[in-house]
N, C-alpha and C positions, 0 to 999 in steps of 0.2 A: 196448417199445423200438423206435424206428424203424430199419428196415433201410436200407442205403445202396447206391447205385450208384457205380461207380468212374469218375471222370473223370480222364484222364491230362493233367496240365498240365506241360509242359516248362519247366524253369528251370535255368539253368547247364548242368551236364553230367549231371543226374539227372532221373528222372521222378518228379514228386511226385504222389501219389494223393490226391485230394480226395474226401471223402465228401459225397454229396448224399443221395438217398433210394433205398433198395432193395438188397437182397441182399448184405449184407456177408459172409454165410457162403459166398459163392461164391469168395472169395479173389481172386487176381489173374486176372481174366477174360482179360487179354491174353496169358497164357501158355497156348498151345494144345498144348504138349508134355506136359502132364499132364492127368489127369482122363479121364472117359469120352468117347471120340470122338463117339459118337452124340449126346450132350448138347451138345457144342460145335457139331456140325453143325446141330442144330435151332436153337440159340440164335443162330447167325450167319445162318441161312437165312431164318427167319420174318420178321424185320424187312425183309430184302431183298425178300421177296415183295410186301409192301405198297409199298415204294419203287419197285420195278420195275412193279408194277401202275399206280402213279401215272404213271410215265414213259410206259408203253404207252397209258394212257388218253388222253393228249393226241391221238394219231393216231386212236384209236378214237372218241373223242367228236367230233372234227372230222368224221370220216367219217360218223358217224350224223346229225349236224345238217345237213351238206351234202347228204346223201341226201334230206332233206326238201324241198330246193329243187326247183322245177319242172324237169322234163327229166332226161335221163341225163348230159348234158354236164358239169354241175358235179361229179358223183361221178367221172366219168372223168378230169376235170382233176386232182382231188386224188389220184386213183390214179396218175396220171403222176408226181406229185411224190414218191411214196413211195420209189422206188429212190434218188433223189438225196439226199433228206433223210436217209435211212437210211445212205447212203454217208458223208455228213459226220458223222452221229451215231456211226457205227462207227469212223471214224478218230479222232474225239475220245475215244471209249471206250478206244482204244489208249493214249492219254495217261493216262486214268483208271486203267487196269490197271497201267501203268508207275509212276504215282505211288503207288498202294497198295503195290506190290511194293518199290519203293525205300525209301519212308518207313517201312514196317513193319520191314524188315531193319535200317535205321539205328537205329530205336527199340530194337530188340533188342540192338544193339551199344552202346547208350548214347550215341550221337553226336547229342545233341539239338540243338545249334547247327547242325549240318549238316542236320538234318531241316528246321529253320526256313528255312534258305537254299534248300533244294531245293523246298519247298512254295511259297515266295514267288517264286522264279525260275520254277518250273514254271507257275504261274498267269499270270505275265507273258508267258512264251513262248506259252502257249495263247491269250492275248488277241491277241497280234500275229498269230499264224497264222490265228485266226478272222477277224480284220479283213481279212486278205489274201484268204481264201476268199470272204468276203462281196463284196469288190470284184470278184473274178473272176466270181462268180455273177451279179451285176447286169449286168456288161458283156456276158457271153456267154450270157445267159439264153435268148434265142430260138434261138440255134444249138444249144445243148445239147438242148433239148426237140424241136427239129426232127429231130435225129439219133435221138431216141428214138421217132420215128414220129408225133409230134403235127403236125396240119395247122395252117395259119395261124390259123384261128378258135380251135382248141383252145389253141394257144400263147398267144394273147391272153388267154384265160380263165385259164390257168395263171399268167400274169404277175401277175394280181391277187393271188394268194396268195404266190408265191415272192419277189417283190421285197421285200415286207414281211418275210418269213421270213429272207431273206438279210441284210437290214438289222439284224435282231435276233439273228442266229445266235450272236453272242458270248455271249448269255445262255443259250444251249443248252450251250455248251462249259464255261463257268465252273462251273456247278453239278456237272457230271459229274466234273470233275477235283478241284474243291474237296471234294465229298462223298467221293471216293476217299481223299483225305488224312485226312479225319475217320475213315473206316473203318479206316485204318492204325493208329489209336490203340486199336482194339478196340471202338469205339462205332459200332454199326450202326443204333442207334435214331434218332439225330439226323438223319442223311441221309434215312432213310425218312420221318420226320416232315416234313422240309422239302419233299420231293417230293409227299407226300400233300396238304399244304396248297396247294401250287402247282397240283395237279390239281383241287382243289375250286375254286380261283380260275378256272381254265380252263373248268370245267363251268358256272360261273355266268356268265362273260363271253361264252361262245360264243353262246348263243341271243340274248342282248341285242344283240350286234354283228352277227350273221349276219342276223337277222330284224328288227332295229330295234325291239325291245320297250322299253316304259317310257320312251319319248322318245329312245332312242339311235338314231343313223342306221342305216338298213338297208345294210350293207356286203357281205353275202353272203360270197364266198370271202375277200375282203380282211379282213372282220371276224373270220373264223376265224383268220387269220394274226396279226392284232393281239392277239387273246385269248391265243394261244400265246406270243407275245413278252412280253406283260405278265406272264403267270404265271411264265415262266422268269426274267424280270428279278427278280421277287420272290424266287425260289429262289436266284438268284445272290447277292443282298444278304444273305439269311439265312445262306447257307453261309459267306460271308466273315465275317459277324459271329461265328459259332460258332468259326471258325478263329482269329480275332483275340482275341476277348474270353474265350472259354472254353478253347480248346486252346492259345492263345498260340503258334501255329505260323506266324504272319506277322511279318515284321520289316521295319523301314523305317529310312531314314537311315543313321547310323553303324553300326547293328547289321548292316546288309546289306552284305556285302563284294562289291563289283562284280566283283573278279577271280575270284570263285568261281562266276560265272554259267556259264562254259564247263564247269566241272566238273559243275554241276547239270544242264546241258543234255545233257552226255555220258551221265550216269547214266540220265536219263529217256529219251533218244532211242534208246539201245541196246536198250531193250525196246519203247518206243512205236512205233518204225518197223515192225519185223516184225509186231507185234500189230495196229497200225493198218492195215497192208496186208492182213493176214489178215481183219480185220473188214470191210474195204472191198470185198473180192472178192465177198461174197454179194450186196450191193445192185447191184454192177456186173453180175453175171450176171442178177439180177432185171430190170435195165434191158434186157438183151438179150432176155429172155423177154417182157417187156412190148412191145418192138418187134415181135417175131414175132406176138404176139396182136393187136397193132394192125392188122396186115395182114389179119386176119380180120374183126374188128368192134370198135367202141367198147365193146360190151357185154362182150366177152371181157376187155378191159382193165379195165373196172369190176369185173368178177367177181374178177380176179386181185388187184386192190387190196383187195377185201373179204376174200379168203381169207388174204392176207398179214397183215392185222390180226387176224383171228380166230386164226390160228396163233400169232402173237406173244402174244396174250392167253392162249391155252390152255397154252402152254409157259412161262409166266412163272415157274412153280414150278421148272422145270428150270434156267432161267436163274439164278434166285436160288440154287439148289443149287450150280451151278457156281461162282458168286461166293463162296458160303459155304465151299466146299471149298478154295478157293485159299489162304487164310491158314493153314488147318490143315495142308495138304500142304506149304506153303512152310516153316513153322516146323519141322515134324518132319523134313522132308527136310534142312534145314540142320543140325538136331541129330542127324542120322544115325539117327533112330528110324524105320526103314523098316517095321517091323511096323505102326505107326500110320498110315503112308502107305497101306499095303496095305488096312488096315481102312477107311480113308476112301474109297478107290477102290471097294472092294467094296460098301459101303453106298450110295455114289452111283450106281454102275452098276445095282445091283439096283432101287433106287427109280426110276431113269430108265426102265427097261424096263417096270415095272408101270404107271407113270403114262402112258407113251406108248401102251400097249395100251388103257388106260382111255379116253384121249382119242380114239383111233382108233374105238373102238366107239361112243362118244357122238356124234361128228361123223358117223359113217356112218349112224346111225339118225335123227339130228336135223338132217341137212344142210339140208333144205328150210325148216323153221321158223327155223333160225339165219340162213340166207341172206335170208329175208323180213324180218328185223330191219333189214337194211341197204339193201334195194331192193325196190320193188314191180314192177319190170320183169321180165316172164317170162323174157326171154333172159338177163339177169344172174343171176337165180335158177337158171336151168337150167345155166349154166356153173359156178356155185358148187357146185351139187349134184354135177355131174360130177367136179369136182376132189376133193370129199370122199368120193366113192365109189372113187377110184383111189389117190390119194397117201397116205392114212393107213396103208396096209398097210406102208409103209416107216418109219413113225415109230419103232418099237421099236429098229431097228438104226441108222437115220440119226441119231438124237439122241445116240448114244454119242459121236459125234465132238465135240459141244459140251463134254462132260465131260472128254474127253481133252485137248482144246485148253486148257482152263482149268488142268488138272493140269500140263501141260508148261510153261505160262507161269509157274506157281508154282514149279516146279523150276528155273527159270532157263534153260529150253530153248525159247524162243519160235520158234526155227527149225523145230522138229518140228511145232508147230501150223501154221506157215506152209506147210510142205511138204504136210501133210494136206489143207488147204483148197485149195491150188493144184491138187493132183492131182484132188480131187473136183470142184471147180467149173470150173476152166479146162480140164483135160485130159479129164475125163469128161462133165461136165454140158453144156457148150456144144455139142460135137459131137452129143451124144445128143438135145438138144432140137431142133436143126436137122434131124436125121434123123427124129425123131418128127413134126415139123411137115411134112416132105416126104411122109411115108408116110400119116399119119392126121390131119393138121391139129391142131386144138386138143386133141383126145383124145390124139393121139400125143405132144404136148408134156407133158401130164400123166403119161402112162405113162413117159416118159423120166425125169421128175423122181423118180417112185417107184422106178424100176429103179436109178438111180444112187445114191439114198439107201440102198437095201438093200445093194447090192454093196459100196459104199465103207464103210458102217458096219461090216459084218462083217469086212472085210479089215483096216481100220485098228484095230479093237478088238484083233484077234489080234496085229498088228504092234506096236501101242503097248504092250501088256502085256509082250511079249518085250523091247522096247526099254527099258522101265522097269526090268526085272529086270537087264538087262545093265549099265545105267548104275549101278544100285545096287551091283552086284558090283565095278565099277571103283572106286567111291568107298570101298568097304570095303577094297580092296587098296591104294589110294593116297589116304588121307584128306588133306583140305586142311589 
């Protein structure tokens, strides 16, 4: 007898469950207030690992192929782009987190028509904002990268990549937000599959367009950007197709009430703005660190770009875990099942510490061969090895903040996440890296990163746990 997977198709005011293939015995997978927490966490996290691996692979693959071009300058150029592209990506991710939070809660309340309006309006809003960001990026491109420490020659090289990237940035935003809406229905497989296919497209197109293989023009940095835009465009179209044809979460014409746009925007922006600002702070500070490193050498900048990508790849599991935790915490927090919230937090924190220690040991021992995968320049390798001999000591504590930020967003308290990141990155990190640079140069910058990660991680873990308990007590005394 074939087993079935649950697709949630909204129609009128109810959620109709259609059977396809796989796992009918699992019951309603969308209800995370019942069943074993560990199983829910694994089921939601594993597909996200593959999806996030695919997203991260875009930067990693671009970096690898660009590193094969002659000279250090192309690698340094793409390293300069990382803080800005990540800044835009992070702000868009704020809309994704907001979409997932708002849509999942509305689905739980049975307000299906409102879900459809929010999803449709949300995608339209993100499209308009993305186009505005693209226009600003193209107009002020040279000024932005000059402020980041790039000289005139480097800025011209960066322009080859970023003008194309800005022009297609809407195709980065739409999949992030659209896939978040799909995940709100309890389907984490479809978004992961979409991004994995897009990643394969990028892997295939990159060498063809960068090096001019098989009759394609040799476009170098511009080719890397075109490959990324085309792959993301495919992901955007696939995501919209799933939302419209399978989930029926898009509406048009008379179905779409224009006067509800302000309500949809309010629901989304209430969460998206603080979360987006929180996410944007990290790349902003990375930009400052990049400018400090640029004052020392282009090799230090190239190395920092390499370690950023390696770290993103190494901690993809923890990023997936934090995303998987969110709906479990959110549903159980809303249902006042605080024991399940505690269990989710304990499982997440425990795994985070173990994984962080493992990655620290691996990168410490394998720093040189890992660095050599991205550059054959001795100075770039040297700076990369130096980073991985210093910073990983902070991973076990520093990564706790990621989990707590996700938890607070799920609980409807994005202001707590915002406060944590502001204090860590703006109040502590910026002065620390300037001081470290003044005292010990590049080594001092890396020491400062490790010190702030350790101190802030320990402090915020203690404060967050107490804050969570206090909020729980308040909700028990004064239930909504």
